[in-house]
C-alpha positions in Angstrom: 0.0 0.0 0.0 1.3 3.5 -0.9 0.9 6.8 1.0 -2.1 8.8 -0.3 0.2 11.7 -1.2 2.4 9.7 -3.7 0.0 7.0 -5.1 0.1 8.4 -8.7 2.7 9.7 -11.1 1.7 13.1 -12.4 1.6 14.0 -16.1 1.0 17.7 -16.4 -0.1 19.1 -19.8 0.0 22.7 -20.9 -2.5 23.2 -23.7 -4.7 25.7 -25.4 -8.1 24.7 -26.8 -7.4 26.7 -30.0 -4.2 24.6 -30.7 -5.0 21.8 -33.2 -1.8 19.9 -32.2 -3.0 19.9 -28.5 -6.0 17.7 -29.4 -3.8 15.5 -31.6 -1.2 15.2 -28.8 -4.0 14.3 -26.3 -5.2 11.5 -28.5 -1.7 10.2 -29.2 -0.9 10.3 -25.4 -4.1 8.4 -24.7 -3.2 5.7 -27.2 0.2 5.3 -25.5 -1.5 5.1 -22.1 -3.7 2.3 -23.2 -0.6 0.3 -24.0 1.1 1.1 -20.7 0.6 -1.7 -18.2 0.6 0.6 -15.1 -1.8 3.1 -16.5 -3.8 3.1 -13.3 -0.9 4.7 -11.5 -0.9 7.7 -13.9 -2.7 11.0 -13.1 -3.1 13.5 -15.9 -3.3 17.2 -14.9 -4.4 19.8 -17.5 -2.8 23.2 -17.4 -4.1 26.4 -19.1 -2.1 28.2 -21.8 -3.1 30.9 -24.2 -1.5 31.2 -27.6 -3.4 34.4 -28.6 -4.6 36.3 -25.5 -4.8 39.4 -27.6 -7.9 38.2 -29.4 -10.8 40.3 -28.2 -13.2 38.5 -25.8 -16.2 39.8 -27.8 -15.7 39.9 -31.6 -18.3 41.6 -33.7 -17.2 40.2 -37.0 -16.4 36.5 -36.5 -13.2 35.6 -38.4 -12.6 32.4 -40.3 -9.5 30.4 -39.2 -8.0 30.4 -42.7 -8.0 34.2 -43.0 -6.9 34.6 -39.3 -3.8 32.5 -39.9 -3.0 34.1 -43.2 -3.1 37.6 -41.6 -1.1 36.5 -38.6 1.6 34.8 -40.6 1.6 37.2 -43.6 0.8 34.4 -46.1 -1.8 34.1 -48.7 -5.3 32.6 -48.1 -4.4 29.7 -50.4 -1.2 28.9 -48.4 -3.2 29.0 -45.2 -5.8 26.6 -46.6 -3.1 24.2 -47.7 -1.4 24.3 -44.3 -4.7 23.4 -42.6 -5.3 20.5 -45.0 -2.1 19.0 -43.7 -3.3 19.3 -40.1 -6.6 17.7 -41.0 -4.8 14.6 -42.3 -2.6 14.5 -39.2 -5.7 14.7 -37.0 -7.4 12.0 -39.1 -4.4 9.7 -38.5 -5.0 10.2 -34.8 -8.7 9.3 -35.2 -10.0 12.9 -35.0 -12.2 14.9 -37.4 -11.3 18.5 -37.9 -13.7 20.8 -39.8 -11.7 24.0 -40.3 -14.4 25.3 -42.7 -16.7 25.7 -39.7 -14.2 26.8 -37.1 -14.7 30.3 -35.5 -11.7 32.1 -34.0 -12.3 33.1 -30.3 -10.4 34.1 -27.2 -9.8 30.9 -25.2 -10.0 32.4 -21.8 -13.6 31.6 -21.1 -13.1 28.0 -22.2 -10.1 27.7 -19.9 -12.2 29.1 -17.0 -14.8 26.4 -17.6 -12.0 23.7 -17.7 -10.6 25.0 -14.4 -14.0 24.8 -12.8 -14.5 21.3 -14.2 -11.2 20.2 -12.6 -12.7 21.0 -9.2 -15.4 18.4 -10.0 -12.9 15.8 -11.2 -14.0 16.4 -14.8 -10.9 18.2 -16.2 -10.0 15.6 -18.8 -13.5 15.2 -20.0 -13.9 18.9 -20.2 -10.8 19.2 -22.4 -12.2 16.5 -24.7 -15.7 18.1 -25.0 -14.3 21.6 -25.6 -11.7 20.3 -28.2 -14.5 18.5 -30.0 -16.8 21.5 -29.8 -14.2 23.7 -31.3 -12.4 21.6 -34.0 -15.1 19.1 -35.0 -18.4 20.9 -34.4 -17.2 24.5 -35.2 -18.8 26.0 -32.0 -18.1 29.6 -31.1 -16.4 29.3 -27.7 -16.5 33.0 -27.2 -20.3 32.7 -26.9 -21.6 32.3 -23.4 -24.6 30.3 -24.6 -22.4 27.9 -26.4 -20.2 27.5 -23.4 -23.3 26.7 -21.2 -24.4 24.1 -23.8 -20.9 22.6 -23.9 -20.7 22.7 -20.1 -23.9 20.6 -19.9 -22.2 18.0 -22.1 -19.3 18.0 -19.6 -21.7 17.5 -16.7 -22.0 21.0 -15.4 -25.1 23.0 -14.7 -25.8 26.4 -16.3 -25.2 27.9 -12.8 -21.8 26.3 -12.6 -20.8 27.5 -16.0 -21.9 31.0 -15.1 -19.9 30.7 -11.8 -16.8 29.7 -13.8 -17.2 32.7 -16.1 -17.9 35.3 -13.4 -15.8 34.2 -10.4 -12.3 35.6 -10.7 -10.9 32.6 -8.9 -11.0 30.7 -12.1 -9.3 33.4 -14.1 -6.6 33.4 -11.4 -6.1 29.7 -11.9 -5.7 30.1 -15.6 -3.1 32.8 -15.0 -1.3 30.7 -12.4 -0.9 27.9 -15.0 0.4 30.5 -17.6 2.9 31.9 -15.1 4.1 28.4 -14.3 4.6 27.8 -18.0 6.8 30.9 -18.1 8.8 29.4 -15.2 9.5 26.3 -17.3 10.2 28.5 -20.3 7.3 26.9 -22.2 6.5 29.1 -25.3 4.4 26.6 -27.2 1.9 23.8 -26.7 1.2 21.0 -26.2 3.9 20.5 -23.5 3.7 17.3 -21.5 5.7 17.1 -18.3 6.1 13.6 -16.8 6.9 13.3 -13.1 8.2 16.9 -13.2 11.4 15.6 -14.9 10.7 14.3 -18.5 9.1 16.5 -21.1 7.5 15.8 -24.5 7.1 18.9 -26.6 4.5 18.8 -29.3 2.1 16.2 -30.7 4.7 13.4 -30.8 3.9 9.9 -32.2 2.4 7.3 -29.8 5.8 5.5 -29.5 7.5 8.6 -28.1 4.8 9.1 -25.5 5.0 5.4 -24.5 8.8 5.5 -24.2 8.6 8.6 -22.0 5.9 7.0 -19.9 8.0 4.0 -19.2 11.1 6.0 -18.5 9.4 8.4 -16.2 7.4 5.7 -14.4 10.5 3.6 -13.7 12.2 6.6 -12.2 9.1 7.5 -10.2 8.5 4.0 -8.9 12.2 3.7 -7.8 11.7 6.8 -5.7 8.2 5.9 -4.5 8.4 2.2 -3.7 5.1 0.6 -2.7 5.3 -0.5 0.9 3.1 -3.5 1.7 1.6 -3.8 5.2 2.5 -7.1 6.8 -0.5 -8.3 8.9 -0.5 -10.7 11.8 -4.1 -11.9 12.3 -5.9 -12.0 15.7 -9.3 -11.5 17.2 -11.1 -8.4 15.9 -14.5 -6.7 15.8 -15.7 -5.5 12.3 -18.0 -2.8 11.3 -20.9 -5.2 10.7 -21.0 -6.0 14.4 -19.2 -9.4 14.3 -16.4 -10.0 16.9 -14.3 -13.1 16.8 
């Protein structure tokens, strides 16, 4: 039996919901975890990161992702579309469906606040999944409060809980805490996976890379957190069901 404080190895993931490679990285990591024998000893912790915090929270004229990238990178619309087609294929290889034609650019802060609230309910990983799907597959506008409430219900939150996430500054503070922690680690891009605080995988790496890193980090963690079994000498006891013998 292990002490409660050290019974799982932590895998921390800095991610932004508007990052297509973060969703792909999530799926590749999950595929690796399914192949990892000691997967029950692994705890995934999602961390907030914002790639484009300068995007207005409320946008009057909603912008298409193709034009947004073209303007930001100084490339043509045709070049932007071609770049996105490559990402669509990479996502497909990971078992994901990306519909960039429907995608609407939005500031990700509100979505991160909902994820932070979801983490308090033990729903952090499911919240990431639901929000990624809403954004990349369903083309939902995650800058729209009504859409976030709808997505929150898919996660398992009530409308009141989503409104709490969006109005209580505690959740904005948690988002900023994660971003400041990323700066401490000199993380300037996502996804960034940190295994046991010592081994990092940067980007949407292949399943094999995640699996290798899991094994290496877990071996190191287990060597420093050996399970200590309780040796029991049996005798007369009373149990909670009222039996004494």
